[in-house]
C-alpha atoms as an extended CHARMM CRD file, in Angstrom:
* protein
*
        45  EXT
         1         1  UNK       CA              0.0000000000        0.0000000000        0.0000000000  PROA      1               0.0000000000
         2         2  UNK       CA              2.7780000000        2.4160000000        0.8730000000  PROA      2               0.0000000000
         3         3  UNK       CA              4.5360000000        1.6780000000       -2.4300000000  PROA      3               0.0000000000
         4         4  UNK       CA              1.3970000000        2.8370000000       -4.2910000000  PROA      4               0.0000000000
         5         5  UNK       CA              1.9470000000        6.3010000000       -2.7200000000  PROA      5               0.0000000000
         6         6  UNK       CA             -1.6860000000        7.2640000000       -2.0780000000  PROA      6               0.0000000000
         7         7  UNK       CA             -2.3910000000       10.7430000000       -0.7050000000  PROA      7               0.0000000000
         8         8  UNK       CA             -4.6170000000        9.3000000000        2.0090000000  PROA      8               0.0000000000
         9         9  UNK       CA             -6.0420000000        6.0210000000        3.2570000000  PROA      9               0.0000000000
        10        10  UNK       CA             -9.5280000000        5.9090000000        4.7570000000  PROA      10              0.0000000000
        11        11  UNK       CA            -10.2640000000        3.4430000000        7.5470000000  PROA      11              0.0000000000
        12        12  UNK       CA            -13.9800000000        2.8730000000        8.0060000000  PROA      12              0.0000000000
        13        13  UNK       CA            -15.2310000000        2.5160000000       11.5990000000  PROA      13              0.0000000000
        14        14  UNK       CA            -14.3660000000       -0.9650000000       12.8490000000  PROA      14              0.0000000000
        15        15  UNK       CA            -11.4920000000       -1.3260000000       10.3850000000  PROA      15              0.0000000000
        16        16  UNK       CA             -9.0360000000        0.9240000000       12.2180000000  PROA      16              0.0000000000
        17        17  UNK       CA             -5.4170000000       -0.2040000000       12.2580000000  PROA      17              0.0000000000
        18        18  UNK       CA             -3.2500000000        2.0220000000       14.4780000000  PROA      18              0.0000000000
        19        19  UNK       CA             -0.0140000000        0.2950000000       13.4630000000  PROA      19              0.0000000000
        20        20  UNK       CA             -0.6780000000        0.7500000000        9.7540000000  PROA      20              0.0000000000
        21        21  UNK       CA             -1.8250000000        4.3270000000       10.3120000000  PROA      21              0.0000000000
        22        22  UNK       CA              1.5020000000        5.0920000000       12.0310000000  PROA      22              0.0000000000
        23        23  UNK       CA              3.4380000000        3.5690000000        9.1210000000  PROA      23              0.0000000000
        24        24  UNK       CA              1.3920000000        5.5240000000        6.5980000000  PROA      24              0.0000000000
        25        25  UNK       CA              1.9070000000        8.8220000000        8.4030000000  PROA      25              0.0000000000
        26        26  UNK       CA              5.6390000000        8.0940000000        8.7930000000  PROA      26              0.0000000000
        27        27  UNK       CA              5.7140000000        7.8990000000        4.9850000000  PROA      27              0.0000000000
        28        28  UNK       CA              3.8130000000       11.1520000000        4.4470000000  PROA      28              0.0000000000
        29        29  UNK       CA              0.4600000000        9.4890000000        3.7680000000  PROA      29              0.0000000000
        30        30  UNK       CA             -2.5700000000       10.8130000000        5.6320000000  PROA      30              0.0000000000
        31        31  UNK       CA             -4.5580000000        8.2050000000        7.5730000000  PROA      31              0.0000000000
        32        32  UNK       CA             -8.2230000000        9.0480000000        8.1520000000  PROA      32              0.0000000000
        33        33  UNK       CA            -10.7660000000        7.1910000000       10.2880000000  PROA      33              0.0000000000
        34        34  UNK       CA            -14.1760000000        8.0080000000        8.8370000000  PROA      34              0.0000000000
        35        35  UNK       CA            -17.2030000000        6.4590000000        7.1850000000  PROA      35              0.0000000000
        36        36  UNK       CA            -16.8240000000        6.6960000000        3.4120000000  PROA      36              0.0000000000
        37        37  UNK       CA            -20.6110000000        6.7660000000        2.9230000000  PROA      37              0.0000000000
        38        38  UNK       CA            -20.9370000000        9.7700000000        5.2380000000  PROA      38              0.0000000000
        39        39  UNK       CA            -17.9810000000       11.4450000000        3.5420000000  PROA      39              0.0000000000
        40        40  UNK       CA            -19.6250000000       10.9510000000        0.1460000000  PROA      40              0.0000000000
        41        41  UNK       CA            -22.9620000000       12.3370000000        1.3390000000  PROA      41              0.0000000000
        42        42  UNK       CA            -21.2570000000       15.4300000000        2.8090000000  PROA      42              0.0000000000
        43        43  UNK       CA            -19.0130000000       15.9700000000       -0.2040000000  PROA      43              0.0000000000
        44        44  UNK       CA            -15.8590000000       15.3150000000        1.8340000000  PROA      44              0.0000000000
        45        45  UNK       CA            -14.6390000000       12.3520000000       -0.1770000000  PROA      45              0.0000000000
């Protein structure tokens, strides 16, 4: 996942992974814990 160099990775509630989030952020990738359906409905996706 890190090799793909995404700008951010979204963890839906219940799928959080603190260890992976730390690794992502250490590599300059933003980790977000949020519901993608709510983000889409609010225009935040």
